[in-house]
N, C-alpha and C positions, 0 to 999 in steps of 0.2 A: 767504385763507390758510392757516388752519387747517386744515382740511380737504388740501388738497394734503400737508402737515404728517404730516399724523398719517397718508396713503395711500403718504407715504415710509416714513416711519415703520417701519410695517407692509413695506409690501417691503424692508426693513432688517431685520426681527424675522423675514423667510421667509427670507429667502435663508443668514443663522448663522446657519438652524435646519435647513436644510438640506444645508447645507456644510462645516458642522461638529459633527455629531455623531459622537460618539465610542462604541464598543463595545465588553464586556472581553468576550477569549475564553481561553480557556487553553490551554498544551501540557502534556501526562504526563514532558516531557521537551525536552533540552535541544537546537536543530536539531543539525546540524555540516556541513553544506558544501550550499550553495542553488544552484550550478548545477545547471541541470534535472537533466544525466544521469551527475550524480552525488549529487543527493539522495535516497539508496537507504532511510532510514527516513523513518517518516513524517511526525516533526514535521518536517525539514527538509520532504520532497516539501510536507507544505501552506502549506509560509512563501510554497517557488518556485513557487506553483502561483497563488500570485497578486499574481505578480512576472514571470513570462515570459508567452510563450504560444505555442503550435506551430501550424504551416504547418494544422491542424485541429484539432475537436475534438470533445466527445459533445454531443447538443443535449439537453435535457429530456426526450423519450423514448429515449433512446440512441441516436439518429439521428448518424451521421458528415456534418457539416460545415462549412464552410471557416472557419478561424479568421486567421491571418495572410495563408492563400491566402484570395481571394473566393472561386475555384472551381476543380477541380481536373478529370483527362483520362485515360479511358484509351485507350491504340494502342498496337495491333501484339498484339494481343489479348492488354493485362495486359504484356503485358510493357517499355512504355513509361510513363509515369505522370508526368506534364505539371500543375502548378502556374502556378497564376495570380497572382497575389501584389497585397496592397490598395495603393493608393496613399495620403499624404498618413499615415503609418503613422509612426511615432516614436519615437526609444528615448527613456528619461524623461533623456538629457541634450543632448538638443532634436535629437540628428543625427539625418536617417533610417535608415530602413530600406530595405532593399535582398537581390534574391539571394544578395547577394557573402555576406549572412550567413549565409545556410541552408546553402549550397558551405563556408565555414567549418566552419560546426556540424557538418557533418557530418565533414569531413576530424577535429577534435576527438575526437568518439566514436572516430573508423574508426584512432586513432593509437595503434599496442600500447604507448604509457605511461599512455595515458587508463585510472585503474581505473575503470570501469564493466560492471555486467553486460548494458549495453544493447550495446552494440556489433554480437553478434550480426546481429539484425537490418538492419545498414548495411554492414556488411563483405561481403555478399554481392551487392551493386550495383555491378554491372560500367562503370557513366559517367552521371557527375553533371556536369550544366554549366550557366549562367545565357546565353542566346541574349542577354538586355539584362534591366535591370535589377530586372523585377517579371515572369519569367519563369525558370524554373525546372524542365529534366526528367533524371528520373531515368532513368536505363536500365537494366532486372531481364535476366538472363543467361536467364530463365523467367520466366511470370506469378508474382506473389510475394502470399498473400494476406496475411497481415498487414501489408502495406506500407505504407496509407493507418494502422490503429494505429500505425505506428512514427511517421509522421510527426505524431502529439500531443505529440513530446516539445517542450520548451521551446527555442526560437532561442535563440543567444548574439550577441552585438555583436564581429562585428571587430577594429571599431575600437581597442576599450580587451584586445583580450586576445589579439590577436598575431601579442602579442614577449616573450610568458609562455612561460619554459622551465618551468614545472612546474603545470599543473592543479591539482591536484589539494592543492598548497599555497597557490595565488596570496590574494593578500588579497581578491580577488573572490566568493570564497567569505563572506566577511562584508560582502565592501559588496558586492552587485552590482545591473546597472543591465539593466532588461530594460523590454519594450513593454508590459509587462500594467496589470490596473486601479490597482497601487500600488506603492509607493512606498520601501522602508528607510529608515526615518525615524533607527532606533536598535536597538541591539541588546544584550545586559549578560546578560552569558551568567551563567545560571542566577534572573536575573531577571523579564526579558522584553523583548520583543520589539514597537517598534511602525513599523505600516505605515500612510503618509500616501499620500492618492488622488492619482491622476497625472489631471494639470487636463488633457493632453496624449491621454487613452486613445483609442484610435481610437473606443470603440463610443460611450459617455459617461463622462463622468466620473460614479464611485460619489457617489452617494447618499450614502453613510456615511462622513463627509470621514477617519475616523482608527480604525482597527484596533488596540487593543493587544493581545500575547496574556503574560499570565501566564503561566511556567514555574513549575509548581504539582508536582513530581510524586508527591505524596502524592495519592490520593483523595480521602481523608477532607476532607485541607485546602480541596480544591477546591471538592466535598460543601457545605464551612461557606461557602466563599465566597459560594457562590449562593446557600444559606439567607439571606446576610447581604445580597444586593442587592446585593454585588463582583464578578459576571460575571453577563454578556449572555446568556449562551451555555452550554451542557454536557451532555456526554455519560456517563449514566447508567450502572451499574450495571444489571444487576437486583436486587440486593439494595439498591440502593438507591433505587430506584424502589418498595421493594414499601414498606419501612421503612422510610424516614429521608426520603421525600417527601412532608411532611407538605398537609391542605391551605390553609397558608398558601402555601406554596410554588406549588401549584394555581390558587393567585387570582391569582399572580405569571408565573407560566409556564407556555405551554404545550407541550406533549409531542406529540412528531411521531415516529413510529416506522414504520422502515423497515427494508426488505425488505436482508438481511444480504449485503454483499459480500466477505464474507472466512469465514475458516474459522480456526480453530487447531487444533495439534496438537502431537503427543510426533513429535517428529523425531530419528533415531537415528544416531549417527556411523558411518556405513557400513563404514568401511576398521579399526576394531577392529574384532579378531577374535570379538568378544565378540557381535556384533549381526549377523555375516556368515551364518550359518544361517539361511533362511528363517523355517523351525519356533520360532524363537526369537522373532521376532519378534511372530509371528500366537500366539505363546503371551502375551507379554506385552497380547499387542491381548486375547485374551478370560477373561485374567485381570481386566480391568479394566471395572467396571460404567458406561459410560459416559454409560447414560443415568439411574444414579443418581446420576452429574456431572450430568449436566443439568437436573437435579430441584433438587437441591441447588447449584449455583453457578449458573444460569438462572433458577432458576423457572420453565423451560417456556419461555422468549422465547428461543427456536431449536429447534434440532435434531442429532438425529445420522448421520448419515449415511456413508457411506465416498468421498469420489472427490472426485476434483482440480479440480472447479470449482464456483462460491459458489452458493450457495443459489436468487441472481437468474438464473442463467447458463442459454439456452436448454438448456444441456447437462447441465445436475445432474442426479445418480441419485438418488432417496433411498432407495436401497435397502440394506442395512445387512447388510452381508457378516462381521462378526465379531462375535457376541454373544456376552454373555459367561459364559464356562461352566466355572470354574476348574479342575475337573478336568479337562476335554479340554486346559488347555494343560499340565498340572503334566504330563499324556501324551505331550504332547511334547515338552518340554526334557528328559525320560527318554530320547524317543526322539532327542536330542540330545547324548544322552553328560550330563545332569547328574542327579547323589543324591541323596538327603534326610541331612545329619550328622543325628549326635545333637542337636545344635546345634537342629535344625530352620530352618536356612542349606542352599541348595542350596550344592553344588562339584560344578565339570568332572572331567577323568579323572587330571587332575594335578595335583587338589585346591585345588586357588585356588576360595575363595568366591565368589559370582557376586554382586557389587554393583558398581553405579555411581551416577555423580552425576547428579540433571538441573538443568539450569541456564535460571535466565530472570529479565527483567528487572523490579524493584522500577517502583512508581505504577500495575501490572494486577492488581488483588486477584484478580481471576477465574482467573487465570494460579497465584497463589503457591495461594489454595486448590485448585487443581485438581489441581498439586504433588504436593501433599497429603496428599490423596487418592489420587493413584497410590503414591504412597510409601506407606500403608498397604496398598492392591488385595496393589503384591509382595512385601511383605513378610511375608503370608498365606501365599503358594506357595513362600519359603524366598532370595526377590530383595532383599537391602540396597539401601535405596533414599537416599538422601542429596540431600539439596536446598540447591540455591546461587540469591542474589537477586541481583545485580547493577544496578549505577549501568546506564542505557541505555548509552553510549557505553563502559562496558568487558564489557557484557555482547557489543555488537555487534564490541569489540574478540575476544574469547573464538573469536567464531562464524566472524569473517573469520579467524582462525588457524586453528580447528579445534582447537581447546584445547579441544577437548567430549566428553563422551559421550551425551547426548542435549539435547536444550531444549525448550521449551515454547514456542512461538512460532506465529506469525498474521500470514497473506498475507493483504492488502489487495487484491482482485484487476478488473482494470477489465471491459470488458466482450467486450477479445480472447480468444477459446479456446487460440490459440498457446503453450504448455507450453515451448520454447525454453530461455526461461533460465532454467526451476527446474529441470525435466526431466532433459534434455539433458544430453549427454555433455559434451558439449564447452563448458555451463557449467561445469561443475565443476575454477574456479579460482580463486584467491586476490580476494575481494571479488562474485565470482559469488554465484549465488541457488541452484544447484546447490552447497549445504553439504554435505550430509548425505553426499554423493558415489555418489548414483543413477548406475549406467550398465548400459544393457538395448540393445544393438547393437537388439532387432528396435522397441525406441521410438524409437530414433531414427530410423528408415529412417521409420517412419510418422509423426511431427513433420514431417521433413523431406516427405515427398508429400504430408498437408496442408496446407503448407504451397507447394505447390505448386496445389493444387485449386481451384476457382472454379468448382464445379459443390457446391452448397451440400450437397444429398442425400449427396452418394460428405464429403466434406468433416466432415461427423455424423458420418455411418457410424464414420469414419478417429477422430476426436476420440472417438470414448465404446471403441474399442478399445484407442486409449491409455488413458483409462483404469482399464477391466480389469488389462491387465498392469500399470501400475502397484500399483493396489488391492492387486491380489492377493500382490502383494512384499512389502507392507506395510514400505516406511520411512519412513512417517508412520503415528500410531496416530489418524486424527483423530477428534478431541473431539467439536469441536460447531460448529456455524456458528451465531452470536448475533446476535440481528433489534437493530439499534441503534434507543436507547433517545434519546431527545435533549433536551434542554430547553431553552426561548428566551423571552424576554424579550418578555412580550405587548405592547411598547409597539413592537415591529419591526412594522413592515408592509410587506408586501407578499411573502410568503413563500407559494413554490406548489406545492406536495410534485407529484412525478413520480415517473417509473421511475427516472430520475438522482440524489433524495432533494433533499434542500432548499435548496444551496449553488448550485447551477447557476446562478442569476440575482441574485447578491451583489452585487451592483454594484447588481439595481435596489431594494433593499431600503430602509426609510426608518424613521430613528428619531426 
């Protein structure tokens, strides 16, 4: 009898341990909207990814595999894409997931009143229909290379959103219901977001029962919380890792180094007269010592290059086309009509001083220091630069409304090399990602051609040509490609680093 009781108690203990574990993570900014195609900032995107699934996803080796779709196939030489959906998938309110949810999501994304930068990949669809509840047929007017990547977008429930008049402001953005591994349990602005494991998740119920995201905009405070054992994972800045992550922390946390899927850049508002001339933009690039920035800010945990693709992309070119050369920068500025006044500042032909403001967001120490260093470099050649650091959502409003001179921002890019949403002229709209206002008919034509090309060799040639045309116009100054430095509590087991990073198998982690 005693033996049976001990066995029962042991079973209860292990069951409680495996299904009641809680981990504490952090967000550097408040999420804004959690509907997948509206979750355009990193905080919103991170939370949304736990709640929703796409039809497809990337596996640990960055290969495309099924998610809500168990399989897919192309027909008619790539013009028709057929998805075979999983059965027994449920929304977090218990309703079954069907093909009608996919059709409904497509209609929402392509609705002209939906403020999403992702609509371009769906508006070209010729026809979409569901012959039954578990099959979706998508017809394209021509073979469309980014098709599979586009269907990684999270699917939303028709039964909850079909009557909504304004998708951008509806309550579902704060109280979402998805098919994903975690349910949003609670969200208190500027304090926390709490996620709870979904016990009917179609893969399996996550081993970690609860994820509590604490919203900590200040990176110094976040590091202090990690040191005090109040966080289980934190992405460290190179400065924090080198000087503030001591022996005590190394005993408690394991550090993972991941190749960057992102880059940080100084982007110009190309609608402004001061930035119209490519010589001016190139001069600004030559006036900035990016190698010095890399050493001072990243401590060499990253690279400098001029490329629109992230460092972990097969299309990445580690070639620098703009070298530090302040003398040549002054030559270019003089060619563009600027002269140095008696006070040491540059003036145009109308007698106006060359001055502008760099905007960036709070909570990112690297961007702040990069802005300060750029300010000093440009003042040396007579350009008066001011810096304005804004709270994340206020910063996004400035960007979306185009109320900026220049910004320091970063792109976290996926495996899809398609550049439509960032660089195509048609992506220059309010809420679109081409907020710098880059327009080039040659680039538009090449992007369109690459989207229709299934020949990998030809596609690679096109992608490299797109890159070459863009970088030589200097709409961005590419500052650095950082290495991700992630500290994780050693008590967490099941982490298996791969090309996709460490989070791809999060539902298998144990604590």
